[in-house]
C-alpha positions as CSV (number, residue, x, y, z in Angstrom):
1,M,7.1,-8.7,-40.0
2,R,8.0,-5.5,-41.7
3,V,11.0,-6.1,-44.0
4,A,13.3,-4.1,-46.2
5,V,15.0,-6.1,-49.0
6,I,18.3,-4.6,-50.3
7,T,20.4,-6.1,-53.0
8,G,24.0,-5.1,-53.5
9,A,24.1,-4.5,-49.7
10,S,27.7,-5.5,-49.1
11,S,29.1,-2.2,-50.4
12,G,28.4,1.1,-52.1
13,M,24.9,2.4,-52.5
14,G,23.3,-0.8,-51.2
15,R,25.2,-0.6,-47.9
16,D,24.2,3.1,-47.4
17,F,20.6,2.4,-48.2
18,A,20.6,-0.3,-45.6
19,R,21.9,2.2,-43.1
20,Q,19.5,4.9,-44.0
21,I,16.5,2.6,-43.9
22,A,17.6,1.1,-40.6
23,M,17.6,4.7,-39.2
24,T,13.9,5.2,-40.1
25,G,12.7,2.6,-37.6
26,E,10.1,1.6,-40.2
27,V,11.1,-2.0,-40.6
28,D,11.8,-4.9,-38.2
29,V,14.2,-6.9,-40.4
30,L,16.7,-6.0,-43.1
31,W,17.2,-8.7,-45.7
32,L,20.8,-8.0,-46.9
33,I,21.6,-9.5,-50.2
34,A,24.9,-9.8,-52.0
35,R,27.5,-12.4,-52.9
36,R,29.9,-11.8,-49.9
37,E,28.3,-13.3,-46.8
38,E,31.0,-12.2,-44.5
39,R,30.5,-8.6,-45.5
40,L,26.7,-8.9,-45.0
41,R,27.2,-10.4,-41.5
42,E,29.5,-7.6,-40.5
43,L,27.0,-5.0,-41.8
44,G,24.1,-6.7,-40.0
45,E,25.9,-6.8,-36.7
46,E,26.8,-3.1,-37.1
47,L,23.2,-2.0,-37.9
48,S,21.7,-4.2,-35.2
49,A,24.0,-2.7,-32.6
50,E,23.4,0.9,-33.7
51,Y,19.7,0.8,-34.5
52,G,18.2,-2.3,-32.9
53,V,17.0,-3.7,-36.2
54,S,17.3,-7.4,-37.0
55,C,19.3,-8.3,-40.1
56,M,19.2,-11.4,-42.3
57,P,22.2,-11.9,-44.6
58,L,21.3,-13.8,-47.8
59,A,24.4,-14.7,-49.9
60,L,23.1,-14.7,-53.5
61,D,24.8,-14.2,-56.8
62,L,22.2,-12.4,-58.9
63,A,24.0,-13.4,-62.1
64,D,23.0,-16.9,-61.3
65,K,19.3,-17.5,-62.2
66,S,19.0,-20.0,-59.4
67,S,19.3,-17.1,-56.9
68,I,16.0,-15.8,-58.2
69,Q,14.4,-19.1,-57.4
70,L,16.0,-19.1,-53.9
71,Y,14.6,-15.6,-53.3
72,E,11.1,-16.7,-54.4
73,E,11.3,-19.7,-52.0
74,K,12.3,-17.5,-49.2
75,L,9.4,-15.2,-49.8
76,E,6.9,-18.1,-49.9
77,A,8.3,-19.5,-46.6
78,E,8.4,-16.1,-44.7
79,R,5.5,-14.2,-46.3
80,P,7.0,-10.8,-45.1
81,D,5.4,-7.4,-45.3
82,I,7.9,-5.7,-47.6
83,K,8.1,-2.0,-46.9
84,Y,11.2,-1.3,-49.0
85,L,12.7,-3.1,-52.0
86,V,16.1,-1.5,-53.0
87,N,17.7,-2.9,-56.2
88,A,21.2,-1.6,-55.8
89,A,23.1,-4.6,-57.2
90,G,24.8,-4.0,-60.5
91,F,28.0,-3.7,-62.4
92,G,29.5,-2.6,-65.7
93,R,32.6,-2.6,-67.8
94,F,34.5,0.3,-69.5
95,A,35.8,-0.9,-72.8
96,L,35.1,-1.1,-76.5
97,S,32.0,-3.2,-76.7
98,T,33.5,-5.8,-79.0
99,E,36.4,-6.3,-76.6
100,V,34.2,-7.2,-73.7
101,P,33.7,-11.0,-73.4
102,L,30.2,-11.9,-74.4
103,D,29.5,-13.7,-71.2
104,V,30.4,-10.5,-69.3
105,S,28.0,-8.4,-71.4
106,L,25.2,-10.9,-70.9
107,E,26.0,-11.0,-67.1
108,I,25.6,-7.2,-67.0
109,A,22.1,-7.5,-68.5
110,E,21.3,-10.4,-66.2
111,V,22.2,-8.5,-63.0
112,N,21.2,-4.9,-63.9
113,D,18.0,-5.7,-65.7
114,K,16.7,-9.3,-65.4
115,A,17.4,-9.8,-61.7
116,L,16.0,-6.3,-60.9
117,M,12.8,-7.0,-62.8
118,A,12.5,-10.4,-61.1
119,F,12.9,-9.0,-57.6
120,C,10.3,-6.4,-58.3
121,F,7.7,-8.8,-59.6
122,L,8.3,-11.3,-56.9
123,S,8.2,-8.7,-54.2
124,I,5.1,-6.6,-55.3
125,P,2.5,-9.2,-54.2
126,L,3.9,-8.8,-50.6
127,M,3.8,-5.0,-50.7
128,G,1.0,-2.8,-49.5
129,A,0.1,0.9,-49.6
130,G,3.0,3.0,-48.4
131,S,5.6,0.5,-49.6
132,H,8.5,1.7,-51.8
133,I,10.7,0.3,-54.6
134,I,14.0,2.0,-55.2
135,N,15.9,1.0,-58.4
136,M,19.5,2.2,-59.1
137,G,19.8,3.8,-62.5
138,S,22.5,6.1,-63.7
139,L,23.2,9.4,-65.5
140,S,23.9,6.9,-68.3
141,S,20.2,6.1,-68.3
142,F,19.5,9.2,-70.4
143,Q,22.0,8.8,-73.3
144,P,23.8,6.3,-75.4
145,V,27.3,6.0,-74.0
146,P,30.1,4.6,-76.2
147,Y,32.7,2.5,-74.3
148,I,30.1,2.0,-71.5
149,N,27.6,0.8,-74.1
150,V,26.0,-2.3,-72.5
151,Y,26.0,-0.8,-69.0
152,G,24.4,2.5,-70.2
153,A,21.8,0.6,-72.2
154,S,21.0,-1.6,-69.1
155,K,20.4,1.5,-67.1
156,A,18.2,3.0,-69.7
157,F,16.0,0.0,-69.3
158,V,16.0,0.5,-65.5
159,L,14.8,4.1,-65.8
160,S,12.0,3.3,-68.3
161,F,10.9,0.2,-66.4
162,S,10.8,2.1,-63.1
163,R,8.8,5.1,-64.3
164,A,6.2,3.0,-66.0
165,L,6.0,0.6,-63.0
166,N,5.5,3.6,-60.7
167,R,2.4,4.6,-62.7
168,E,1.0,1.1,-62.7
169,L,1.4,0.7,-59.0
170,K,0.1,4.1,-58.1
171,P,-3.5,2.9,-57.5
172,R,-2.1,0.5,-54.9
173,G,-0.2,3.2,-53.1
174,I,3.2,1.6,-53.9
175,S,5.8,4.0,-55.1
176,V,8.7,3.3,-57.5
177,M,11.7,5.7,-57.8
178,C,14.8,5.5,-60.0
179,V,18.0,6.9,-58.6
180,C,20.3,8.3,-61.4
181,P,23.5,9.6,-60.0
182,G,26.6,10.8,-61.9
183,W,30.0,9.3,-61.0
184,V,30.0,7.8,-57.5
185,K,33.1,6.6,-55.6
186,T,32.3,2.9,-55.0
187,E,33.8,-0.5,-55.6
188,F,32.0,-0.3,-59.0
189,F,35.2,1.2,-60.4
190,D,37.3,-1.8,-59.2
191,H,35.4,-4.0,-61.7
192,A,34.6,-1.5,-64.4
193,V,37.9,0.3,-65.0
194,S,40.6,-1.5,-67.0
195,D,44.0,-0.6,-68.4
196,N,42.7,0.1,-71.9
197,G,42.0,3.8,-71.2
198,A,38.4,3.6,-72.4
199,V,37.2,6.0,-69.7
200,T,39.6,8.4,-68.1
201,Y,37.7,11.6,-67.4
202,Y,35.5,11.9,-64.3
203,N,34.2,15.5,-63.8
204,K,33.0,14.9,-60.2
205,L,32.9,12.0,-57.8
206,W,30.0,11.8,-55.3
207,T,30.0,9.6,-52.2
208,P,27.4,6.8,-51.8
209,E,26.1,8.5,-48.7
210,E,25.4,11.8,-50.5
211,V,23.5,10.0,-53.2
212,V,21.4,7.9,-50.8
213,V,20.6,10.7,-48.4
214,K,19.3,12.8,-51.4
215,A,17.4,9.7,-52.7
216,M,15.6,9.2,-49.3
217,K,14.6,12.8,-49.3
218,D,13.2,12.6,-52.8
219,L,11.4,9.4,-51.9
220,R,9.6,11.3,-49.1
221,R,8.6,14.0,-51.6
222,G,6.9,11.5,-53.8
223,K,9.4,11.8,-56.7
224,D,9.8,9.0,-59.3
225,L,13.4,10.2,-60.1
226,S,16.3,11.2,-57.8
227,I,19.2,13.2,-59.3
228,L,21.9,14.6,-57.1
229,G,23.8,17.8,-58.1
230,A,23.0,20.8,-60.3
231,G,25.7,19.7,-62.8
232,V,24.1,16.2,-63.2
233,R,20.7,17.7,-63.7
234,L,22.1,20.1,-66.3
235,Q,23.6,17.1,-68.2
236,V,20.2,15.3,-68.1
237,L,18.6,18.4,-69.5
238,A,21.2,18.6,-72.3
239,T,20.6,15.0,-73.3
240,K,16.9,15.9,-73.8
241,L,17.5,19.0,-75.8
242,L,20.5,18.1,-77.9
243,P,20.8,15.5,-80.7
244,H,22.2,12.2,-79.5
245,K,25.1,12.4,-82.0
246,L,26.2,15.7,-80.5
247,V,25.9,14.3,-76.9
248,M,28.0,11.3,-77.9
249,N,30.6,13.5,-79.6
250,V,31.0,15.6,-76.4
251,W,31.4,12.4,-74.3
252,L,34.0,11.0,-76.7
253,K,36.0,14.3,-76.7
254,Q,36.0,14.2,-72.9
255,Q,37.4,10.7,-73.0
256,K,39.9,11.6,-75.7
257,H,38.4,9.3,-78.3
258,K,37.9,10.2,-82.0
259,T,34.5,11.5,-83.0
């Protein structure tokens, strides 16, 4: 049974990855993972009708460590041939770090980093040559970001982890790619943005479909990193060439904060 496992599948990038992978015809079943089971069932019915692929909704809250155990038990029971693992679940909060409740900051690390790492390590034994892992990073992966501090740091982990894991798994023919978009118009903003005005400037908003289509093309090209847009690539280059202090000052001025 050829399977694609997709976390965060109920909306945003996860939903579009489910659609793009279903279109390939390379898998028999999509394991759709998110908290909202009704959304997953609706998506599963839609993809089954359009592409003839079977879909299995798994309602899991990745902030809850018991979900990792449930996933492990599912793998042991089914022993699927995992062709794709897409770690698209994640969230953040735009605010002064000390104003974010500690349990929220810890939950960001739990979902964005710990759950992602667990899903990778649990899935790899069931992956063979030609299989792929896609991890959602961010433009924030490349720089320290005041007022998105914990989220940015969590995505820096994802980028470093993904690149190193890609090299480790290369002899086995398993590829790992990190997707690092700029601002993307998803439900992420419903949870991240607050009334405190911490982040108010968004230079460009991409759609999830644009990001995912580019990511799938980059995956076929054997890239370990997918970045959409010349402007975003220029920002990444700037973070490599300029001092971090200057990069943060530019960000703070954009968001109308004191430097």
